[in-house]
C-alpha positions in Angstrom: -7.2 -37.1 -35.4 -4.3 -37.1 -33.8 -3.9 -33.3 -34.7 -7.2 -32.7 -32.9 -6.0 -34.5 -29.8 -2.6 -32.1 -29.9 -4.5 -29.0 -30.1 -6.5 -30.4 -27.1 -3.8 -31.3 -25.3 -2.0 -28.2 -26.4 -5.0 -25.8 -25.2 -5.3 -27.8 -21.8 -1.1 -26.9 -21.6 -2.2 -22.9 -22.1 -4.6 -23.2 -19.5 -2.3 -24.7 -16.6 0.1 -21.9 -17.4 -1.8 -19.0 -17.7 -3.3 -20.4 -14.0 -0.5 -18.6 -12.4 0.9 -16.1 -15.2 -1.0 -12.9 -15.1 -1.5 -10.6 -17.7 -3.7 -7.5 -15.4 -1.8 -4.9 -18.1 -2.0 -4.9 -21.6 -0.1 -2.4 -24.0 -0.6 -1.6 -27.7 2.4 1.1 -29.6 1.5 3.5 -32.6 3.2 5.7 -35.0 1.2 8.6 -35.3 2.6 11.7 -37.7 1.4 15.3 -37.0 3.0 17.2 -39.7 6.0 16.8 -42.4 9.4 15.5 -39.9 7.3 14.9 -36.9 5.8 12.0 -35.1 5.4 10.3 -31.8 5.2 7.0 -30.9 1.9 6.2 -28.8 1.9 3.7 -26.2 -1.6 2.8 -24.7 -2.1 0.4 -22.2 -5.1 -1.1 -20.7 -4.8 -1.6 -16.8 -7.2 -4.2 -14.9 -8.8 -3.1 -11.8 -7.0 -3.1 -8.4 -3.8 -2.7 -10.6 -1.5 0.4 -11.6 0.9 1.1 -13.4 3.9 3.1 -12.1 5.1 6.8 -14.2 8.2 7.7 -15.8 11.5 9.2 -13.4 10.8 7.6 -10.2 14.1 7.5 -9.2 16.2 5.3 -7.7 15.5 2.9 -4.8 12.1 2.9 -5.5 9.0 1.3 -8.0 10.2 0.4 -12.0 10.1 3.9 -14.0 9.0 3.2 -17.3 11.3 3.9 -19.9 11.6 4.1 -23.4 14.8 2.2 -24.9 16.2 2.6 -28.7 18.0 -0.9 -30.2 18.2 0.6 -33.7 17.1 3.9 -35.4 17.7 5.5 -38.5 16.1 8.2 -40.5 15.0 9.5 -37.1 15.9 11.3 -34.0 14.4 11.5 -30.1 13.0 14.5 -29.1 13.1 14.4 -25.4 12.2 12.0 -23.1 9.4 9.6 -23.6 6.4 11.5 -21.4 3.3 10.1 -19.2 0.0 11.3 -20.7 -3.4 11.5 -18.9 -4.6 11.5 -15.1 -1.5 10.6 -12.1 -2.3 9.3 -8.9 0.9 11.0 -6.7 1.0 9.3 -3.4 4.3 8.8 -0.7 4.8 5.2 -0.7 6.5 4.6 3.3 8.2 1.2 2.6 10.0 3.3 0.1 10.1 6.5 1.8 9.5 8.3 -1.6 7.3 9.9 -3.7 5.3 7.7 -6.2 3.3 8.5 -9.4 1.3 5.5 -10.9 -2.0 5.2 -13.9 -4.8 3.5 -13.0 -7.4 1.8 -15.5 -5.4 3.3 -18.4 -1.9 4.6 -18.8 -0.4 6.2 -22.1 3.4 7.0 -22.7 4.7 9.5 -25.9 7.8 9.3 -27.4 8.5 12.4 -30.1 10.3 11.9 -32.9 11.8 14.2 -35.7 11.9 12.1 -39.0 14.9 13.6 -40.8 13.8 12.8 -44.4 13.4 10.0 -46.3 13.5 6.4 -45.6 13.3 5.5 -41.4 13.4 3.1 -38.9 12.9 3.1 -35.3 13.2 -0.2 -33.2 13.3 -0.9 -29.5 10.8 -1.3 -26.7 9.2 0.4 -23.4 9.4 -1.2 -20.5 7.0 -0.5 -17.4 6.5 -2.0 -14.0 3.0 -3.2 -12.6 1.8 -3.7 -9.1 -1.6 -4.4 -7.2 -2.2 -4.8 -3.2 -0.9 -8.2 -3.0 1.7 -8.9 -6.2 4.2 -7.0 -8.3 5.3 -7.9 -12.1 8.7 -8.2 -13.1 9.6 -5.0 -15.5 7.3 -5.8 -18.7 8.5 -4.6 -22.3 6.8 -3.2 -24.9 8.6 -4.3 -28.4 7.7 -2.1 -31.5 9.0 -1.6 -34.6 7.7 1.2 -37.1 9.9 2.2 -40.6 8.5 4.2 -43.6 9.4 7.1 -45.8 8.9 10.5 -44.6 9.4 13.5 -46.7 11.9 16.2 -45.5 15.3 17.5 -45.2 18.0 15.3 -43.8 19.7 17.7 -41.0 23.6 17.9 -41.3 26.0 19.5 -39.0 27.5 19.3 -35.1 23.3 20.0 -33.9 22.4 16.5 -36.2 25.3 14.9 -34.8 24.4 15.9 -31.3 20.8 14.8 -31.0 21.8 11.7 -32.6 24.2 10.9 -30.1 21.3 11.6 -27.4 19.1 9.2 -29.8 21.6 6.6 -29.5 22.4 6.4 -25.8 20.5 3.8 -25.2 21.3 1.7 -28.0 25.1 2.2 -26.9 24.6 1.0 -23.6 22.5 -1.9 -24.6 22.7 -2.8 -28.0 26.1 -2.9 -29.4 26.5 -6.2 -29.0 22.9 -7.1 -29.9 23.7 -8.8 -33.3 26.3 -11.0 -31.5 23.7 -11.9 -28.8 23.7 -15.6 -27.3 20.5 -17.7 -28.1 19.4 -19.5 -25.8 16.3 -22.1 -26.2 15.3 -23.9 -23.0 16.8 -28.0 -23.4 19.2 -26.7 -26.2 23.2 -26.7 -26.4 24.3 -23.5 -26.6 26.6 -23.1 -23.3 27.7 -19.5 -23.9 24.7 -17.4 -21.9 25.0 -17.4 -18.8 21.9 -19.9 -18.2 21.8 -23.1 -17.6 20.4 -25.5 -20.4 21.9 -28.9 -20.2 23.6 -29.1 -23.5 26.4 -31.7 -21.2 23.8 -34.2 -20.0 23.6 -33.1 -16.7 20.6 -31.9 -14.9 18.7 -29.4 -16.1 18.0 -27.2 -13.5 16.0 -24.6 -15.9 13.6 -27.8 -16.8 9.8 -26.3 -16.6 7.7 -27.7 -13.6 4.4 -26.3 -13.7 2.6 -29.3 -14.2 4.0 -30.7 -11.1 3.2 -27.2 -9.1 0.1 -27.1 -10.7 -0.9 -30.7 -9.1 0.1 -29.4 -5.4 -2.3 -26.8 -5.8 -2.0 -22.8 -4.4 -2.3 -20.6 -1.6 -5.4 -18.8 -1.3 -5.2 -14.5 0.0 -6.7 -13.1 2.3 -9.9 -11.2 1.3 -10.2 -7.4 2.0 -12.5 -6.9 4.9 -11.5 -2.8 4.8 -15.4 -1.6 5.0 -16.1 -3.2 7.5 -13.2 -1.9 9.2 -14.1 1.4 8.2 -17.2 1.0 9.8 -15.9 0.1 12.9 -13.7 2.9 13.8 -16.1 5.1 13.1 -18.5 3.6 15.2 -15.4 3.6 17.7 -14.4 7.3 17.0 -18.5 7.9 17.7 -18.3 6.1 21.2 -15.2 8.8 22.2 -17.1 11.2 21.3 -20.5 10.7 23.5 -18.4 10.7 26.3 -17.1 14.2 25.9 -17.9 17.2 27.9 -19.7 18.6 24.6 -21.9 16.0 23.9 -22.5 13.9 26.8 -24.2 17.3 29.0 -26.5 17.6 25.9 -28.1 14.0 25.9 -30.6 14.5 29.0 -31.4 17.9 27.8 -32.2 17.0 24.5 -34.1 13.7 25.2 -36.3 15.5 27.9 -37.3 18.6 25.7 -38.7 16.0 23.3 -40.3 14.5 25.5 -42.0 17.0 27.2 -43.0 19.3 24.1 -45.3 17.3 22.9 -48.1 15.2 25.2 -48.3 12.7 23.0 -45.6 10.2 23.9 -45.6 8.8 20.7 -44.5 12.0 18.9 -41.5 12.6 21.3 -40.2 9.6 20.8 -41.0 9.7 17.0 -39.2 13.1 17.1 -35.9 11.5 18.8 -35.8 8.9 16.2 -36.1 11.8 13.9 -33.1 13.7 15.4 -30.9 10.5 15.4 -31.4 10.4 11.8 -31.0 13.8 11.5 -27.4 13.1 12.9 -26.4 10.3 11.2 -27.6 12.6 7.9 -25.6 15.3 8.6 -22.1 13.4 9.5 -22.9 10.6 6.4 -23.4 14.1 4.0 -20.1 15.5 5.7 -18.4 11.8 4.5 -19.8 12.4 0.7 -18.9 15.8 0.1 -15.5 15.6 1.3 -14.9 13.0 -1.4 -17.0 14.9 -3.6 -14.9 17.7 -3.0 -11.8 15.8 -3.6 -12.4 13.0 -5.5 -11.4 9.6 -4.1 -8.0 9.5 -5.9 -7.7 13.4 -4.8 -8.0 12.0 -1.3 -5.8 9.5 -1.2 -3.2 11.3 -2.5 -3.5 14.1 0.1 -3.1 12.0 3.0 0.0 10.8 1.9 1.0 14.2 1.0 3.9 15.4 3.5 3.0 19.1 3.1 -0.7 18.3 4.6 0.9 15.9 7.0 2.5 18.8 9.2 -0.8 20.9 8.8 -2.6 18.0 10.7 0.0 17.3 13.4 0.2 21.0 14.1 -3.5 20.6 13.6 -3.3 17.7 16.1 -1.2 19.6 18.8 -3.3 22.6 18.7 -6.5 20.1 19.4 -4.6 17.9 22.1 -3.4 21.5 23.9 -7.1 22.4 24.3 -8.2 19.2 25.5 -5.3 19.6 28.3 -7.1 22.8 28.8 -4.5 25.0 27.6 -7.6 27.1 26.3 -11.1 26.3 24.2 -11.3 25.9 20.5 -15.6 26.9 19.4 -16.9 27.9 16.5 -18.0 31.5 16.1 -21.1 31.1 18.9 -23.0 33.3 16.3 -23.2 30.6 13.8 -24.5 28.3 16.4 -27.0 31.3 17.4 -28.3 31.8 14.0 -29.1 27.9 13.6 -30.4 27.7 17.2 -32.8 30.7 16.3 -34.0 29.5 12.5 -34.8 26.4 14.8 -37.3 28.1 17.2 -38.9 29.7 14.3 -39.3 26.5 11.9 -41.8 23.9 13.0 -41.7 19.7 12.1 -38.9 18.1 10.6 -37.2 20.9 9.8 -36.8 22.2 13.4 -35.2 19.1 14.5 -32.7 18.5 11.6 -31.4 22.3 12.5 -31.4 21.8 16.3 -28.9 18.5 15.3 -27.2 20.5 13.1 -26.9 23.2 16.3 -25.1 19.9 18.0 -22.6 19.1 15.8 -21.6 22.5 15.5 -21.9 22.8 19.6 -19.7 19.7 19.8 -16.8 20.7 17.3 -14.2 21.5 19.8 -14.6 17.6 20.7 -15.7 15.8 17.8 -14.1 17.9 14.8 -10.1 16.2 16.4 -12.1 12.6 15.9 -13.7 13.4 12.6 -10.7 14.8 10.9 -8.5 11.9 12.1 -11.5 9.1 10.8 -11.3 11.0 7.2 -7.8 11.0 6.9 -7.7 7.3 7.9 -10.1 6.4 5.9 -9.1 8.3 2.9 -5.7 6.2 2.0 -8.4 3.1 0.8 -9.2 5.1 -2.4 -12.5 4.5 -2.0 -15.3 6.5 -3.1 -17.8 6.0 -0.1 -15.1 4.8 2.0 -15.3 8.6 3.8 -19.6 7.5 3.9 -19.0 4.4 5.9 -16.6 6.1 8.0 -19.1 8.9 9.2 -21.9 6.4 9.1 -20.7 4.3 11.5 -19.7 7.3 13.7 -23.0 9.0 13.1 -24.6 6.0 14.6 -22.5 5.7 17.9 -23.5 9.4 18.2 -26.8 9.4 17.6 -27.4 5.9 19.3 -28.2 7.3 22.9 -30.5 10.0 21.9 -33.1 7.3 20.8 -32.5 4.8 23.5 -33.2 7.1 25.9 -36.5 8.8 24.5 -37.7 4.6 23.7 -36.5 4.3 27.7 -37.1 7.6 29.7 -36.7 5.6 32.4 -32.6 5.0 32.2 -32.2 9.2 32.4 -32.4 8.5 35.9 -29.2 5.9 36.1 -27.6 8.0 33.3 -23.8 8.7 35.2 -23.5 12.6 35.6 -21.8 15.2 34.2 -17.8 15.8 36.0 -14.6 15.4 36.2 -15.0 12.1 35.1 -15.6 13.8 32.0 -12.3 15.8 31.6 -10.1 12.8 32.4 -11.8 11.4 29.4 -11.0 14.6 27.5 -7.2 14.4 28.8 -6.9 11.0 27.6 -8.2 11.6 24.3 -5.2 14.7 24.2 -3.1 12.4 24.7 -4.1 9.9 21.8 -4.1 13.0 19.5 -0.3 13.5 20.7 1.0 10.1 19.6 -1.2 10.5 16.8 0.1 13.7 15.6 3.4 12.1 15.7 2.3 9.1 13.2 1.5 12.3 10.8 4.8 14.5 11.4 6.6 10.4 10.6 5.2 10.5 7.0 6.6 14.3 6.5 9.7 13.4 7.5 10.5 10.3 5.3 9.7 12.3 2.4 11.9 15.0 3.2 14.4 12.6 4.8 14.9 15.4 7.8 16.1 11.8 9.8 14.5 13.7 12.8 11.5 10.9 13.6 13.9 7.5 13.4 12.4 4.7 15.0 13.9 4.8 17.9 13.2 8.7 18.3 9.4 8.1 17.5 9.5 5.2 20.0 10.9 7.1 22.7 8.1 9.8 22.5 6.0 7.1 22.2 6.6 5.6 25.9 7.0 8.7 27.5 3.6 10.1 26.7 1.9 6.8 26.9 3.8 6.5 30.7 2.3 10.4 31.6 -1.2 8.8 30.8 -1.2 6.2 33.0 0.6 8.5 35.2 -1.9 11.1 34.9 -4.9 8.5 35.1 -3.2 7.1 38.4 -3.5 11.3 40.0 0.2 11.8 39.7 -0.4 14.6 37.0 -2.7 17.4 36.8 -3.8 19.7 34.6 -6.2 22.8 34.9 -9.8 21.6 34.5 -9.3 18.4 36.6 -10.9 17.8 40.3 -8.5 17.9 43.3 -9.8 14.7 44.2 -6.9 11.9 44.8 -9.1 8.6 44.3 -8.8 6.5 41.6 -11.9 4.6 40.2 -11.6 1.2 39.2 -11.6 1.7 35.8 -9.4 4.2 35.6 -6.8 2.4 37.7 -7.3 0.0 34.7 -7.0 2.2 32.1 -3.6 3.5 33.6 -2.6 -0.5 33.9 -2.9 -0.5 30.3 -1.5 2.5 29.1 1.8 1.9 31.8 1.6 -1.7 29.7 1.5 -1.1 27.0 4.7 2.0 27.2 6.8 -1.4 28.5 5.6 -3.4 25.6 7.4 -0.8 23.3 10.8 -0.5 25.7 12.3 -3.2 23.5 11.8 -1.7 20.4 14.6 0.8 21.3 17.0 -2.0 20.8 15.5 -3.2 17.4 12.7 -5.8 18.5 9.8 -6.2 15.8 6.8 -4.5 17.3 4.0 -5.8 15.2 1.2 -4.2 17.6 2.6 -0.9 16.1 4.4 -1.7 12.6 1.3 0.3 11.0 2.4 3.7 13.0 6.4 3.7 13.8 9.1 4.3 10.5 10.0 1.3 8.8 12.7 -0.7 10.4 15.4 0.5 7.8 15.2 3.7 9.6 16.3 2.2 13.0 20.2 3.6 13.6 20.8 1.0 16.5 19.9 -2.5 16.6 20.5 -5.3 18.3 17.9 -7.6 17.1 19.8 -10.0 15.3 16.8 -13.2 14.3 16.5 -11.8 10.7 17.0 -14.0 7.5 19.2 -13.7 4.7 19.8 -15.0 1.7 22.5 -17.4 1.1 22.8 -16.8 -3.0 20.9 -14.2 -5.0 22.3 -16.4 -7.6 20.2 -19.5 -8.7 23.4 -21.6 -10.7 25.4 -21.2 -7.7 22.8 -21.7 -4.7 21.6 -24.8 -6.3 25.4 -26.5 -6.8 25.9 -24.8 -3.6 22.7 -26.5 -1.9 23.8 -30.2 -4.1 26.9 -30.3 -2.5 25.9 -30.0 1.2 22.7 -32.4 0.9 19.9 -29.5 1.4 16.6 -28.8 -0.2 16.6 -25.1 -1.6 13.8 -22.1 -1.0 13.8 -19.8 -4.0 12.3 -16.3 -3.2 11.5 -14.3 -6.3 11.2 -10.7 -5.2 11.5 -7.3 -6.6 13.3 -4.1 -4.8 9.6 -2.7 -6.3 7.8 -4.9 -4.4 5.9 -4.1 -1.2 3.7 -6.7 0.1 7.4 -8.4 -0.1 8.9 -6.6 2.8 5.6 -6.9 4.1 6.1 -10.8 4.4 9.8 -10.0 5.3 9.1 -8.1 8.8 5.8 -9.9 9.5 6.8 -13.3 8.4 10.3 -14.2 8.4 11.1 -12.3 11.9 9.5 -15.2 13.7 11.8 -17.2 15.4 10.7 -20.6 14.2 10.5 -19.4 10.5 13.6 -17.7 10.4 14.9 -21.3 11.9 13.6 -23.5 9.3 14.9 -21.2 6.5 18.7 -20.3 8.0 19.6 -23.8 9.5 17.1 -26.4 6.7 17.4 -24.5 3.7 19.3 -22.6 0.9 17.5 -19.4 0.7 18.4 -17.9 -3.0 16.8 -14.2 -3.5 16.5 -13.6 -7.0 15.5 -10.3 -7.7 13.4 -9.7 -10.8 14.0 -5.5 -11.2 17.4 -6.0 -10.6 19.2 -3.3 -13.7 22.5 -4.9 -13.4 23.2 -5.6 -17.2 24.6 -9.3 -18.0 27.8 -9.8 -19.9 25.9 -9.6 -23.1 22.1 -9.5 -24.2 20.6 -13.1 -24.8 18.2 -14.0 -27.0 15.4 -16.7 -25.9 12.6 -18.4 -27.6 9.6 -18.3 -24.8 6.1 -19.6 -26.3 7.5 -19.4 -29.9 8.1 -15.7 -29.7 12.1 -14.2 -29.3 12.9 -12.3 -26.7 16.0 -10.3 -25.2 17.0 -10.7 -21.8 19.2 -7.6 -21.3 19.1 -7.6 -17.4 19.9 -10.2 -14.1 16.6 -8.8 -13.3 15.4 -10.3 -17.2 16.9 -13.6 -15.8 15.4 -14.5 -12.9 11.8 -13.0 -14.5 12.5 -15.3 -17.3 13.3 -18.8 -14.9 10.4 -17.3 -12.8 8.1 -17.6 -15.7 9.2 -20.8 -17.9 10.0 -23.0 -15.2 7.7 -21.9 -12.5 4.4 -20.7 -15.2 4.5 -17.5 -12.5 5.3 -14.0 -13.2 4.0 -12.0 -10.2 5.9 -11.4 -6.7 6.0 -12.4 -3.7 6.4 -15.8 -5.1 8.1 -18.7 -2.8 9.0 -22.6 -3.8 10.8 -24.9 -2.1 12.9 -27.5 -4.5 15.4 -30.5 -4.2 18.3 -30.1 -6.0 17.3 -31.6 -9.2 14.8 -28.1 -9.5 11.5 -30.3 -8.4 9.2 -28.5 -6.2 8.6 -30.2 -2.7 5.6 -28.5 -1.9 3.0 -26.1 -3.3 3.8 -22.5 -3.8 3.2 -19.9 -1.6 2.5 -15.9 -2.2 1.3 -13.1 -0.1 -0.2 -14.2 2.8 1.2 -13.1 6.4 0.1 -16.0 8.6 2.9 -17.3 10.8 1.1 -20.7 10.7 0.5 -21.3 7.1 4.0 -20.4 6.6 5.7 -22.7 9.1 3.1 -25.5 7.9 4.2 -24.8 4.0 8.2 -25.1 4.9 8.2 -27.8 7.3 5.9 -30.2 4.4 8.2 -29.3 1.7 11.1 -30.8 4.8 9.4 -34.0 4.6 8.7 -34.3 1.0 12.4 -33.6 1.0 13.7 -36.6 3.5 11.1 -38.9 1.4 13.0 -38.5 -1.4 16.0 -39.3 0.0 
């Protein structure tokens, strides 16, 4: 009976621990021998949906690369480096300012070996990094150990010595002292590990507090509303295209044609509905065609590719010049004439569909830039149907007036006549295209490291563009197709006011102000050369034990920030939340901030062997040490992870993960302070 109760309690404890410990990637290793003297160590990983595992050789300053590490090897030699196998996704990461490669769903890494004959033994581990849209895992190790006997002839001489030296480079770096590595167990008495295990009777700062933390609850992250956003973006794009000179004048002519071509009014309305539906089918089909040709992942990679962004930058500049009146861009007239002629010769639904197709061709000079920009933007979601959803919103906005005016023909009389106001909209779109063109150039600039479009340069250009747009709307700047009428309508005045106000809003950004409204478009803050903004948060310590000792001496609570150099959402939290004046004031003045990087590759003075959940593990780097602290003490392994503790290492509030809500974060900090004061 006692054994049963103990088993149940152990199971409940395991469930509590697993509440935060995430295992989105599961690897298995195997040794495959192909022919005499050759073998491969194969690592096969299964990745949960939404997560990805980074590939090899990504370079410094980026996410955690997959690496093959040897601890001991005999009777075999490494042949080259570990190789990623399968379909990699390559994309430019704006945060790290570099191109990264990763796997989704399945990851495969292969390390070739040469067996020199006789007994062989290979032992080591594969280390990899994994992230999703909200969290990153610390560097994770997949241990392996293979031994056996192989037929072959041992290789002797200089070549063999050279190969052996290459094969043992990791062994020399990290395992020379492995045989004498310290053994530490939480609560034990070993003292030469660099880990506080409280063997001297003092407070054990590494003691697990999982039960206390779980009792306080966890924060739920925000839900994804990307599909609604994509549809709305497409709809707004369709409305903009609707009020251009390429589309607006066609509406009354087309509706009148449908109502007059048939004596039956109901049939005319039906034809207009069919026309609108045909527009929707054409543009949704375009969205599906783009994704079908490239594929969702390829489209996502293409949208962040430096060469593609340069091309799109140049294309938008050309379209903007066309909108300003420098020249006219149209598709070959024989295309639209051929389709129009085909529509006249056919009847029924096919003729209506061909008329809708003619509209798509004729209006290309106005709709092309909008559609192109929309497809590029939605492709970054990596979702197969995202371009179709965007095109659905665009097409519904474009087709709406044709059906509405067909249902209510009297509205045509009150419809604004074509005139100079449409050229104003066209020129305004030209300014917006130039602004977005700089956004695409910025991606290429970051990729190649040109540093010609740093944050303040980008903002200066945007300030000038939106200021000029404001002056244009006020009639102070003229383009070739503008009327000479100097009167400014009320709507045009308010548009000018908004544009000039936006330009003024961006001015403080030249001196380092965050400008959250344009943070999605402007280059990252670290590219700013001249920064007077000092409302930033900096950690007092990057060592847990030293920081805790400082906090004890000064009588302050502690905020632990488990982060990583490869953690994208950690940087988002620091820029979007920590820069808030109230947040930064509380962290800087009321807490001792200790930032612990779980992917810090600085080696420990000597490897530390620990027992974790009955399994022996080796901590080799500073990052391993902090990752181990997060797992064992707090039962979590994803970043960002924020936890507030007192001077004895006990939690003061529920933990906090990725959520950019500033009020929630302030409440999180203030609750911790209140609980700390109650303890005192």
